[in-house]
Backbone as a chain_set.jsonl record, in Angstrom:
{"seq": "MDLNIKKIGISAGIFIGAFLILLVAAYFLYPIIEPEAAEQVREEIEEASRPKEAPAPASLALSNDSTKSAALEARGGIIYSSESDSQLVALRNQLESSEIKYQRMIDSLETTIEELTNEYEEKLAAKQEEEISEKLQSVTKALLNLDVEELSPIVNRLQDHDLIKVYQSASNMQREKLLRSLEPQKASKILIEVMS", "coords": {"N": [[57.886, 12.354, 64.859], [55.837, 13.978, 65.394], [56.722, 16.038, 63.452], [55.775, 14.799, 60.909], [53.186, 14.879, 61.251], [52.43, 16.714, 60.845], [52.73, 17.636, 58.345], [50.898, 15.805, 57.043], [48.833, 16.886, 58.21], [49.175, 19.678, 57.005], [49.144, 18.909, 54.749], [46.401, 17.624, 54.116], [44.573, 19.723, 54.128], [45.209, 21.488, 52.475], [44.345, 20.043, 50.399], [41.957, 19.994, 50.593], [41.076, 22.514, 50.557], [41.182, 23.229, 48.125], [40.038, 21.329, 47.149], [37.597, 23.023, 48.084], [37.754, 25.303, 46.606], [37.421, 24.953, 43.883], [34.794, 24.164, 43.698], [33.41, 25.426, 44.09], [34.364, 27.718, 42.122], [33.141, 26.45, 40.236], [30.398, 26.603, 40.333], [29.706, 29.616, 40.631], [31.257, 29.704, 38.103], [29.952, 28.608, 35.938], [27.476, 30.047, 34.736], [29.249, 32.006, 33.451], [30.423, 29.974, 31.785], [28.64, 28.369, 30.031], [26.364, 30.557, 28.918], [24.423, 30.667, 27.679], [22.395, 28.39, 28.387], [22.352, 29.008, 30.959], [21.319, 31.531, 31.006], [18.531, 30.757, 30.007], [17.267, 29.704, 31.356], [16.802, 31.179, 34.564], [15.438, 32.403, 32.593], [13.245, 31.0, 32.691], [12.821, 30.959, 34.903], [12.09, 33.639, 36.176], [9.666, 34.075, 34.481], [8.035, 31.621, 35.508], [7.466, 32.504, 38.31], [6.44, 34.869, 37.761], [3.162, 35.694, 37.922], [0.006, 35.023, 36.073], [-1.975, 37.887, 34.48], [-5.676, 38.375, 34.828], [-7.95, 38.539, 32.745], [-9.65, 41.438, 30.962], [-12.355, 41.96, 32.597], [-14.599, 42.919, 30.415], [-13.748, 40.838, 28.437], [-14.351, 38.881, 30.233], [-17.014, 38.002, 30.236], [-17.571, 37.918, 27.647], [-16.896, 35.601, 27.5], [-18.212, 32.124, 26.958], [-17.529, 29.85, 28.633], [-18.65, 29.399, 32.139], [-17.747, 28.366, 34.157], [-14.587, 28.511, 34.133], [-14.711, 31.376, 34.42], [-16.528, 30.89, 36.744], [-13.774, 29.741, 38.157], [-12.006, 31.211, 37.558], [-12.265, 33.98, 39.405], [-12.269, 32.171, 42.222], [-10.015, 31.988, 42.341], [-8.464, 34.37, 42.456], [-8.541, 36.534, 40.525], [-6.212, 34.807, 38.915], [-4.999, 33.42, 36.274], [-4.074, 30.368, 35.799], [-3.179, 28.287, 33.253], [-2.403, 25.285, 31.747], [-0.407, 25.692, 30.04], [1.169, 27.496, 31.589], [1.629, 25.451, 33.495], [2.838, 23.426, 31.969], [5.414, 24.135, 31.062], [6.372, 24.624, 33.742], [7.205, 22.38, 34.285], [8.918, 21.141, 32.914], [11.001, 23.048, 32.951], [11.031, 22.037, 35.792], [11.878, 19.162, 35.153], [14.585, 20.123, 33.851], [16.069, 21.366, 35.943], [16.25, 18.941, 37.338], [17.883, 17.699, 35.433], [20.001, 19.407, 35.622], [20.751, 18.884, 38.207], [21.217, 16.37, 38.628], [23.28, 16.658, 36.785], [25.642, 17.82, 38.152], [25.651, 15.965, 40.609], [26.981, 14.339, 39.338], [29.183, 15.907, 38.666], [30.148, 16.211, 41.189], [30.402, 13.82, 42.233], [33.209, 13.313, 40.662], [34.513, 14.384, 40.851], [34.974, 13.973, 44.11], [35.843, 11.05, 43.969], [38.729, 11.482, 42.797], [39.767, 13.288, 44.574], [39.662, 11.788, 46.3], [41.426, 9.786, 45.452], [44.118, 10.823, 44.917], [44.627, 11.383, 47.547], [44.823, 8.934, 48.301], [47.335, 8.405, 46.829], [48.945, 10.122, 48.039], [49.459, 9.027, 50.465], [50.563, 6.568, 50.096], [52.936, 7.122, 48.718], [54.251, 9.224, 50.591], [53.984, 6.914, 53.122], [55.705, 5.578, 51.501], [58.31, 7.088, 51.245], [58.615, 7.717, 53.936], [59.578, 4.98, 54.522], [61.689, 4.809, 53.2], [63.346, 6.749, 54.458], [63.584, 6.041, 57.249], [65.154, 3.142, 56.399], [67.242, 4.487, 55.497], [68.288, 5.369, 57.63], [68.361, 3.82, 59.772], [70.23, 1.9, 58.303], [72.248, 3.524, 58.375], [72.737, 3.732, 60.869], [73.396, 1.428, 61.79], [75.632, 0.782, 60.584], [77.781, 2.643, 61.501], [77.418, 1.366, 64.055], [78.833, -1.179, 63.606], [81.231, -0.629, 62.758], [83.026, -0.132, 65.354], [85.429, -1.367, 67.128], [84.949, -5.119, 68.742], [84.646, -5.189, 71.463], [84.042, -2.662, 72.146], [81.445, -2.561, 71.117], [80.062, -4.405, 72.321], [78.964, -3.697, 74.891], [77.162, -1.627, 74.277], [75.166, -2.858, 72.032], [74.092, -5.089, 73.955], [72.354, -3.422, 75.457], [70.618, -2.751, 73.923], [67.246, -3.274, 72.649], [65.582, -6.393, 71.866], [63.517, -6.294, 69.96], [65.1, -4.316, 68.254], [67.404, -4.852, 67.967], [66.909, -7.238, 65.675], [66.565, -5.92, 64.088], [68.765, -3.753, 63.138], [70.713, -6.235, 62.892], [69.015, -7.639, 60.39], [69.819, -5.273, 58.831], [72.279, -4.896, 58.022], [75.435, -6.63, 56.716], [76.897, -9.821, 55.783], [79.479, -10.016, 57.501], [79.138, -8.061, 59.407], [77.073, -8.951, 60.751], [77.924, -11.606, 62.003], [80.216, -10.317, 63.626], [78.018, -8.68, 65.539], [76.765, -11.128, 66.818], [78.357, -12.216, 67.812], [79.787, -9.909, 69.604], [77.007, -10.196, 71.51], [75.204, -10.72, 74.428], [75.097, -14.702, 75.134], [72.636, -15.238, 75.639], [71.143, -13.275, 74.682], [71.898, -12.913, 72.106], [70.716, -15.98, 71.007], [68.55, -15.788, 71.203], [67.665, -13.614, 69.288], [68.517, -14.825, 67.37], [66.478, -17.071, 67.205], [64.762, -15.554, 66.642], [65.084, -14.325, 64.491], [64.802, -15.85, 62.467], [62.07, -17.245, 62.73]], "CA": [[56.693, 12.078, 64.541], [55.036, 15.442, 65.516], [56.544, 17.042, 61.679], [54.948, 14.446, 59.929], [51.555, 14.812, 61.765], [52.139, 18.217, 60.38], [52.739, 17.889, 56.691], [49.776, 15.125, 56.615], [47.86, 17.797, 58.243], [49.124, 20.569, 55.716], [48.463, 18.27, 52.967], [44.913, 17.837, 54.235], [44.112, 21.027, 54.201], [45.538, 22.518, 50.58], [43.189, 19.236, 49.544], [39.957, 20.011, 50.824], [40.593, 23.671, 50.636], [41.314, 23.128, 47.329], [38.395, 20.686, 46.303], [36.257, 23.562, 48.075], [37.647, 26.524, 45.548], [37.309, 24.033, 43.227], [33.383, 23.766, 43.941], [32.309, 27.254, 44.62], [34.736, 28.115, 41.148], [31.944, 25.811, 39.295], [29.13, 27.055, 41.022], [30.14, 31.129, 39.782], [31.599, 29.979, 36.691], [28.676, 28.048, 35.195], [26.848, 31.448, 33.92], [30.119, 32.139, 32.221], [31.277, 29.057, 30.869], [27.627, 28.328, 29.608], [25.503, 31.514, 29.402], [23.065, 30.192, 27.058], [21.969, 27.451, 29.713], [21.755, 29.801, 32.527], [20.039, 32.568, 30.463], [17.321, 29.984, 29.66], [17.469, 28.944, 32.881], [16.908, 32.562, 34.809], [14.345, 33.321, 32.628], [12.238, 30.121, 33.517], [12.888, 31.086, 36.636], [10.815, 34.713, 36.453], [8.317, 33.684, 33.957], [7.147, 30.741, 35.961], [7.713, 33.098, 39.366], [5.357, 36.361, 37.496], [1.882, 34.814, 37.659], [-0.398, 35.681, 34.272], [-2.694, 38.45, 34.955], [-6.401, 37.676, 34.518], [-8.288, 39.292, 31.158], [-10.354, 42.62, 31.389], [-14.274, 41.764, 32.445], [-15.991, 42.455, 28.853], [-13.61, 39.691, 27.886], [-14.924, 37.1, 30.357], [-18.256, 38.186, 29.919], [-18.053, 36.76, 26.225], [-16.479, 33.945, 27.207], [-18.855, 31.189, 27.156], [-17.664, 28.941, 29.885], [-19.027, 30.165, 33.256], [-16.989, 27.272, 34.885], [-14.219, 29.351, 33.289], [-15.305, 32.41, 34.75], [-15.819, 30.744, 38.423], [-12.729, 29.01, 38.99], [-11.209, 32.945, 37.611], [-12.837, 34.665, 40.826], [-11.465, 31.666, 42.977], [-8.789, 32.317, 42.558], [-7.966, 35.905, 42.862], [-8.27, 36.494, 39.02], [-4.855, 34.364, 38.443], [-5.554, 32.27, 35.24], [-3.709, 29.19, 35.718], [-3.021, 27.641, 32.175], [-1.773, 24.185, 30.814], [0.871, 26.13, 28.945], [2.737, 27.534, 32.927], [1.627, 23.716, 33.391], [4.242, 22.436, 31.019], [6.538, 24.863, 31.051], [6.818, 24.581, 34.835], [7.1, 20.494, 34.761], [10.007, 21.347, 31.63], [11.838, 23.754, 34.263], [10.883, 21.492, 36.927], [13.11, 18.447, 34.678], [15.919, 20.881, 33.249], [16.518, 21.538, 37.366], [16.28, 17.533, 38.02], [18.982, 16.974, 35.239], [21.368, 19.658, 36.413], [21.012, 18.498, 39.779], [22.619, 15.207, 37.958], [25.111, 16.664, 36.177], [26.075, 18.226, 39.007], [26.315, 15.648, 41.268], [28.244, 13.321, 38.74], [30.84, 16.266, 38.75], [30.444, 16.091, 42.68], [30.817, 12.314, 42.649], [33.793, 12.728, 40.144], [35.722, 15.039, 42.39], [35.392, 13.179, 45.258], [36.699, 10.274, 43.661], [39.995, 12.101, 42.256], [40.357, 13.381, 45.771], [40.387, 9.818, 46.953], [42.739, 9.002, 44.505], [45.036, 11.312, 45.352], [44.989, 11.007, 48.599], [45.515, 7.465, 48.568], [48.341, 8.199, 45.691], [49.789, 10.894, 48.651], [49.489, 8.828, 51.84], [51.421, 5.943, 49.561], [54.27, 8.091, 48.528], [54.168, 9.335, 51.664], [54.798, 6.064, 53.617], [57.221, 5.429, 51.377], [59.207, 7.813, 52.007], [58.967, 7.79, 55.238], [60.42, 3.721, 54.916], [62.919, 5.13, 52.668], [63.81, 7.276, 55.432], [63.933, 4.738, 58.201], [66.413, 2.476, 56.659], [68.639, 4.859, 55.507], [68.991, 5.905, 59.163], [69.306, 2.162, 60.861], [71.787, 1.612, 57.65], [73.692, 4.478, 59.016], [73.41, 3.637, 62.561], [74.521, -0.147, 61.643], [77.03, 1.013, 59.96], [78.646, 3.278, 62.208], [77.904, 0.029, 65.106], [79.28, -1.992, 63.599], [82.727, -0.039, 62.761], [83.589, -0.241, 66.586], [85.59, -2.793, 68.442], [83.985, -6.316, 69.78], [84.392, -4.634, 73.055], [83.225, -1.43, 72.656], [80.37, -2.927, 70.691], [79.599, -5.476, 72.768], [78.083, -2.973, 75.925], [76.535, -0.944, 73.498], [74.699, -3.872, 71.849], [73.338, -5.586, 75.111], [70.943, -2.709, 76.185], [69.443, -2.623, 73.116], [65.949, -3.869, 72.507], [65.426, -7.409, 71.221], [63.516, -5.792, 68.363], [65.787, -3.039, 67.638], [68.889, -5.085, 67.238], [66.506, -7.729, 65.435], [66.314, -4.534, 62.511], [70.111, -4.321, 62.907], [70.933, -7.217, 62.402], [68.474, -7.317, 59.06], [70.333, -4.334, 58.088], [73.583, -5.607, 58.019], [75.882, -7.602, 55.803], [76.833, -11.487, 56.923], [80.125, -10.569, 58.151], [78.635, -7.762, 60.223], [76.532, -10.323, 61.425], [78.646, -12.389, 62.523], [80.077, -8.946, 64.802], [77.251, -8.477, 66.558], [76.432, -11.897, 67.096], [79.474, -12.467, 69.014], [79.289, -9.452, 70.708], [75.849, -10.398, 72.076], [75.243, -11.957, 75.165], [74.365, -15.659, 74.717], [70.718, -15.452, 75.528], [70.485, -12.477, 73.485], [72.334, -13.905, 70.725], [69.846, -16.97, 70.745], [67.162, -14.863, 71.284], [67.649, -13.058, 67.865], [68.316, -15.575, 65.545], [65.226, -17.622, 67.0], [63.44, -13.754, 65.68], [64.618, -13.419, 62.432], [64.56, -17.356, 61.476], [60.815, -17.596, 62.741]], "C": [[55.933, 12.833, 63.956], [55.173, 15.995, 64.127], [55.717, 16.437, 60.864], [53.391, 14.255, 60.009], [51.074, 16.045, 60.791], [51.379, 18.017, 59.017], [51.561, 16.824, 56.232], [48.428, 16.268, 57.087], [47.64, 18.601, 57.25], [48.951, 19.728, 54.681], [46.981, 18.473, 52.691], [44.192, 18.808, 54.032], [44.522, 21.504, 53.264], [44.904, 21.361, 50.26], [41.8, 19.401, 49.584], [40.121, 21.252, 50.64], [40.754, 23.736, 49.057], [40.255, 22.708, 46.118], [37.221, 22.065, 46.878], [36.342, 25.187, 47.095], [37.24, 26.23, 44.486], [35.44, 24.672, 42.443], [32.606, 25.264, 44.027], [32.914, 28.605, 42.837], [33.947, 27.529, 40.042], [31.259, 26.222, 39.28], [29.019, 28.802, 40.131], [31.206, 31.19, 38.416], [30.789, 29.87, 35.916], [28.171, 29.116, 34.443], [28.041, 31.636, 32.841], [30.357, 31.539, 31.252], [29.652, 28.585, 29.814], [26.217, 28.858, 30.024], [24.037, 31.002, 29.004], [21.949, 29.577, 27.971], [21.488, 27.968, 30.998], [20.91, 30.906, 32.254], [19.103, 32.325, 30.742], [16.579, 29.777, 30.847], [16.616, 29.845, 34.329], [15.219, 33.037, 33.949], [13.129, 32.503, 32.445], [11.571, 30.496, 34.51], [11.673, 32.622, 36.62], [9.777, 34.038, 35.434], [7.654, 32.95, 34.579], [6.881, 31.212, 38.1], [6.261, 34.608, 39.484], [3.9, 35.08, 36.682], [0.772, 35.779, 36.546], [-1.504, 36.769, 35.325], [-4.438, 38.065, 33.839], [-6.953, 38.771, 33.215], [-9.59, 40.551, 31.708], [-11.927, 41.139, 31.743], [-15.022, 41.446, 31.072], [-15.825, 41.468, 28.535], [-13.73, 38.175, 28.243], [-16.394, 37.442, 30.283], [-18.585, 37.301, 28.079], [-17.624, 35.632, 26.637], [-17.903, 33.296, 27.668], [-18.84, 30.298, 28.282], [-17.792, 29.413, 31.794], [-18.423, 28.748, 33.775], [-15.293, 27.846, 34.75], [-13.682, 30.359, 34.497], [-15.056, 31.872, 36.529], [-14.514, 30.446, 39.037], [-11.95, 30.121, 38.799], [-11.465, 33.481, 39.376], [-12.381, 33.384, 41.726], [-10.528, 31.729, 43.328], [-7.879, 33.25, 42.42], [-7.868, 37.082, 41.536], [-7.065, 36.29, 38.734], [-5.566, 33.443, 37.776], [-4.075, 31.362, 35.215], [-3.345, 27.933, 34.598], [-2.048, 26.383, 32.092], [-0.521, 24.298, 30.8], [1.719, 26.434, 30.435], [3.135, 26.015, 33.247], [3.369, 22.974, 33.249], [5.567, 22.836, 31.526], [7.163, 24.795, 32.784], [7.667, 23.011, 35.081], [8.426, 20.651, 34.071], [10.938, 22.137, 32.461], [12.338, 22.687, 35.46], [12.496, 19.943, 36.403], [14.039, 18.991, 34.235], [16.548, 21.101, 34.871], [16.786, 20.334, 37.503], [17.839, 17.496, 37.277], [20.104, 17.646, 35.48], [21.512, 19.442, 37.479], [21.671, 16.912, 39.918], [23.889, 15.667, 37.984], [25.953, 17.13, 37.138], [26.889, 17.615, 40.513], [27.509, 14.402, 40.739], [29.408, 14.469, 39.308], [31.267, 16.293, 40.785], [31.642, 14.942, 43.097], [32.858, 12.023, 42.156], [34.885, 13.389, 41.101], [36.505, 14.743, 43.346], [36.381, 12.306, 45.077], [38.489, 10.748, 43.271], [40.234, 12.811, 43.445], [40.372, 12.391, 46.492], [41.301, 9.759, 46.318], [43.845, 9.607, 45.148], [45.352, 11.947, 46.669], [45.278, 10.123, 48.524], [47.317, 7.44, 47.727], [49.136, 9.607, 47.119], [50.081, 10.097, 49.592], [50.034, 6.86, 51.561], [52.767, 6.172, 49.208], [54.738, 8.738, 49.682], [55.213, 7.719, 53.2], [55.708, 5.338, 52.45], [58.351, 5.894, 51.041], [59.845, 7.915, 53.189], [59.73, 6.013, 55.748], [61.701, 4.27, 54.926], [63.851, 5.314, 53.884], [64.509, 6.423, 56.755], [64.818, 4.133, 57.455], [66.955, 2.942, 56.207], [69.38, 5.539, 56.715], [69.029, 4.351, 59.488], [70.413, 1.598, 59.529], [72.714, 2.202, 58.238], [74.007, 4.162, 60.532], [73.946, 2.228, 62.374], [75.74, 0.013, 61.19], [78.263, 1.133, 60.77], [78.468, 2.326, 63.829], [78.657, -0.441, 64.982], [80.958, -2.056, 63.159], [82.987, -0.293, 63.664], [83.74, -1.942, 66.607], [84.477, -3.906, 68.617], [83.548, -5.64, 70.96], [84.064, -3.677, 73.305], [81.97, -1.952, 72.095], [79.669, -3.445, 71.697], [78.304, -4.779, 74.307], [76.79, -2.33, 75.181], [75.006, -1.884, 73.301], [73.581, -4.655, 72.721], [72.277, -4.749, 75.306], [70.35, -2.48, 75.186], [68.399, -3.632, 73.312], [65.725, -5.059, 71.9], [65.004, -7.132, 69.814], [64.493, -4.658, 67.362], [67.254, -3.988, 67.286], [68.366, -6.383, 66.171], [66.903, -6.605, 64.113], [67.769, -4.14, 62.401], [71.236, -5.155, 62.459], [70.489, -7.925, 60.61], [68.772, -6.881, 58.075], [71.217, -4.433, 57.447], [74.133, -6.562, 57.438], [76.15, -9.077, 56.353], [78.007, -11.219, 58.035], [80.185, -9.073, 59.475], [77.296, -8.16, 60.96], [76.881, -10.953, 62.444], [79.121, -11.165, 64.077], [79.407, -9.033, 65.508], [76.509, -9.237, 67.314], [77.375, -12.07, 68.306], [79.834, -11.431, 69.918], [78.528, -9.562, 71.473], [75.814, -11.114, 73.535], [74.929, -13.322, 74.567], [73.194, -15.336, 74.853], [70.745, -14.279, 74.278], [70.486, -12.908, 72.441], [71.318, -14.82, 70.313], [68.043, -16.283, 70.158], [66.501, -14.384, 69.458], [67.384, -13.732, 67.29], [66.788, -16.678, 66.073], [64.036, -16.577, 66.898], [63.478, -14.688, 64.472], [64.566, -15.505, 62.143], [62.603, -17.854, 61.848], [60.086, -16.54, 61.876]], "O": [[55.434, 12.816, 62.831], [54.179, 16.395, 63.522], [54.962, 17.073, 60.129], [52.613, 13.723, 59.218], [50.006, 16.306, 60.236], [50.208, 18.122, 58.655], [51.218, 16.922, 55.054], [47.368, 16.422, 56.481], [46.6, 18.638, 56.592], [48.504, 20.184, 53.628], [46.402, 19.047, 51.769], [43.016, 18.627, 53.716], [43.815, 22.504, 53.134], [44.667, 21.666, 49.091], [40.853, 19.068, 48.873], [38.972, 21.638, 50.424], [40.167, 24.767, 48.727], [39.848, 23.158, 45.048], [36.15, 22.197, 46.284], [35.411, 25.97, 46.911], [36.62, 27.101, 43.876], [35.069, 25.219, 41.405], [31.492, 25.786, 44.007], [32.382, 29.654, 42.474], [34.04, 28.048, 38.929], [30.923, 26.565, 38.146], [28.298, 28.999, 39.153], [31.746, 32.157, 37.878], [30.609, 30.763, 35.087], [28.523, 29.065, 33.265], [27.882, 31.468, 31.632], [30.516, 31.983, 30.115], [29.922, 28.54, 28.614], [25.345, 28.395, 30.76], [22.98, 30.933, 29.632], [20.872, 30.109, 28.239], [20.627, 27.586, 31.791], [19.979, 31.262, 32.977], [18.435, 33.028, 31.5], [15.367, 29.723, 31.056], [15.88, 29.182, 35.06], [14.265, 33.671, 34.4], [12.073, 33.036, 32.106], [10.408, 30.461, 34.912], [10.529, 32.51, 37.059], [8.962, 33.329, 36.023], [6.458, 33.234, 34.52], [6.332, 30.49, 38.933], [5.582, 35.09, 40.391], [3.736, 34.293, 35.75], [0.84, 36.992, 36.35], [-1.776, 36.567, 36.509], [-4.48, 37.682, 32.67], [-6.258, 39.726, 32.867], [-10.271, 40.423, 32.726], [-12.232, 40.03, 31.304], [-15.663, 40.475, 30.671], [-16.767, 40.733, 28.24], [-13.555, 37.102, 27.666], [-16.911, 36.325, 30.305], [-19.416, 36.515, 27.622], [-18.014, 34.603, 26.084], [-18.61, 33.796, 28.543], [-19.869, 29.968, 28.871], [-16.793, 29.701, 32.453], [-19.284, 27.91, 33.509], [-14.68, 27.314, 35.676], [-12.698, 30.252, 35.229], [-14.136, 32.134, 37.305], [-14.177, 30.795, 40.169], [-11.109, 30.309, 39.678], [-10.713, 33.221, 40.315], [-11.594, 34.043, 42.406], [-10.091, 31.571, 44.468], [-6.672, 33.047, 42.282], [-7.294, 38.171, 41.568], [-6.457, 37.261, 38.282], [-6.475, 32.759, 38.247], [-3.094, 31.779, 34.599], [-3.24, 26.771, 34.991], [-0.872, 26.569, 32.404], [0.341, 23.543, 31.247], [2.771, 25.823, 30.617], [4.238, 25.469, 33.287], [4.31, 22.457, 33.85], [6.455, 22.232, 32.127], [8.372, 24.922, 32.976], [8.528, 22.731, 35.915], [9.305, 20.188, 34.798], [11.965, 21.473, 32.601], [13.467, 22.507, 35.918], [13.576, 19.773, 36.968], [14.851, 18.082, 34.058], [17.769, 20.943, 34.889], [17.934, 20.297, 37.944], [18.853, 17.341, 37.957], [21.169, 17.039, 35.596], [22.583, 19.827, 37.948], [22.323, 16.407, 40.832], [24.94, 15.452, 38.588], [27.138, 16.835, 36.982], [27.82, 18.04, 41.198], [28.421, 13.825, 41.332], [30.295, 14.183, 40.113], [32.348, 16.369, 41.368], [32.733, 14.894, 43.664], [33.637, 11.23, 42.684], [35.777, 12.94, 41.82], [37.695, 14.896, 43.62], [37.487, 12.387, 45.611], [39.363, 9.995, 43.699], [41.426, 13.107, 43.362], [41.225, 12.218, 47.363], [42.322, 9.632, 46.993], [44.524, 8.934, 45.923], [46.169, 12.85, 46.845], [46.497, 10.116, 48.697], [48.228, 6.662, 48.009], [50.241, 9.926, 46.68], [51.268, 10.273, 49.868], [49.948, 6.017, 52.455], [53.652, 5.35, 49.447], [55.969, 8.777, 49.688], [56.299, 7.638, 53.774], [56.441, 4.423, 52.828], [59.293, 5.239, 50.596], [61.022, 8.105, 53.496], [60.236, 5.769, 56.844], [62.542, 4.35, 55.822], [64.736, 4.561, 54.293], [65.696, 6.287, 57.053], [65.87, 4.653, 57.827], [67.908, 2.197, 55.979], [70.502, 6.035, 56.818], [70.131, 3.828, 59.32], [71.37, 0.895, 59.852], [73.785, 1.719, 58.606], [75.048, 4.271, 61.179], [75.032, 1.968, 62.893], [76.745, -0.642, 61.465], [79.257, 0.415, 60.875], [79.295, 2.553, 64.712], [79.506, -0.492, 65.872], [81.712, -3.029, 63.177], [83.663, -1.29, 63.406], [83.085, -2.962, 66.393], [83.278, -3.627, 68.632], [82.395, -5.527, 71.376], [83.722, -3.401, 74.455], [81.105, -1.675, 72.926], [78.595, -2.914, 71.981], [77.206, -5.249, 74.601], [75.623, -2.543, 75.509], [74.019, -1.779, 74.029], [72.429, -4.835, 72.327], [71.169, -5.285, 75.341], [69.295, -1.88, 75.392], [68.555, -4.653, 73.983], [65.572, -4.673, 70.742], [65.609, -7.448, 68.789], [64.486, -4.378, 66.164], [68.015, -3.693, 66.365], [69.365, -6.817, 65.597], [67.717, -6.952, 63.258], [68.087, -4.222, 61.215], [72.288, -4.888, 61.88], [71.272, -8.485, 59.841], [68.54, -7.256, 56.926], [71.176, -4.116, 56.258], [73.476, -7.602, 57.482], [75.569, -9.43, 57.379], [77.951, -11.754, 59.142], [81.087, -9.03, 60.312], [76.685, -7.414, 61.725], [76.364, -10.946, 63.561], [78.573, -11.16, 65.179], [79.859, -9.538, 66.536], [75.766, -8.814, 68.199], [77.088, -12.047, 69.503], [80.21, -11.795, 71.032], [78.913, -9.1, 72.547], [76.487, -12.136, 73.666], [74.46, -13.254, 73.431], [72.646, -15.094, 73.777], [70.385, -14.501, 73.122], [69.519, -13.275, 71.774], [70.886, -14.58, 69.186], [67.117, -16.327, 69.348], [65.504, -14.658, 68.79], [66.356, -13.75, 66.614], [66.057, -17.01, 65.14], [62.821, -16.724, 67.027], [62.686, -15.367, 63.82], [63.949, -15.916, 61.161], [62.036, -18.727, 61.192], [58.87, -16.615, 61.704]]}, "num_chains": 1, "name": "protein.A"}
C-alpha cells in the first residue's frame, strides 16, 4: 500500500510540475510567439509612463485660453491631453483582453490537468483491481489444490470477508470443496453473505 501512495504522489508531482513549467514557458515565450503584440504593449506602456512636457513659455503666451495656462501651472508644467487618456484607455482595454485570454488558457490547462488526473486515477484503480484479482485467483487456486484435510484448518482460520472473496473467485467444483472443508456454522455464514 505504501508503494502505491508513493506512485500517486510522484505522479501528482509530475503533473503539477509539468503544469507549472508550461505556465512559465507560456509567460516567457509569449513575446517570441507574438512579437508584434508584445512590442506594441511595451511601446504603449513606455508612452503612457513618459509625461509630455509643457510647451515653452513663449508658446503659452500665444495661447488665448487662460484656463489652459492656469491648469498647466497647477499640474507642475505637465500637459495631460485627451489623446494620452484615450491611449491609456486603449492600453487598459488591451490589458484586460490579454488577461481574459490568459485566464482562458489557465482554465483550459486546469481542465486538461483535471481530466488527466481523473483518467490516471481510473487507470490506477483498474490496474490495482486487476492485480488484486490476479493475486486472489492465484491464492484461490493454490488453496483449493490442497486436500480437504489439509485445507480445512487453513480456511477455518480465515476471516469471513476473505472466505467470501475466495468463494467468489472459485469455480463450482472448488466452491464445493471449500464448503466441505469449512465448519458448518462458518459455511452457512458464508453462503448467507454470498446470497444476500
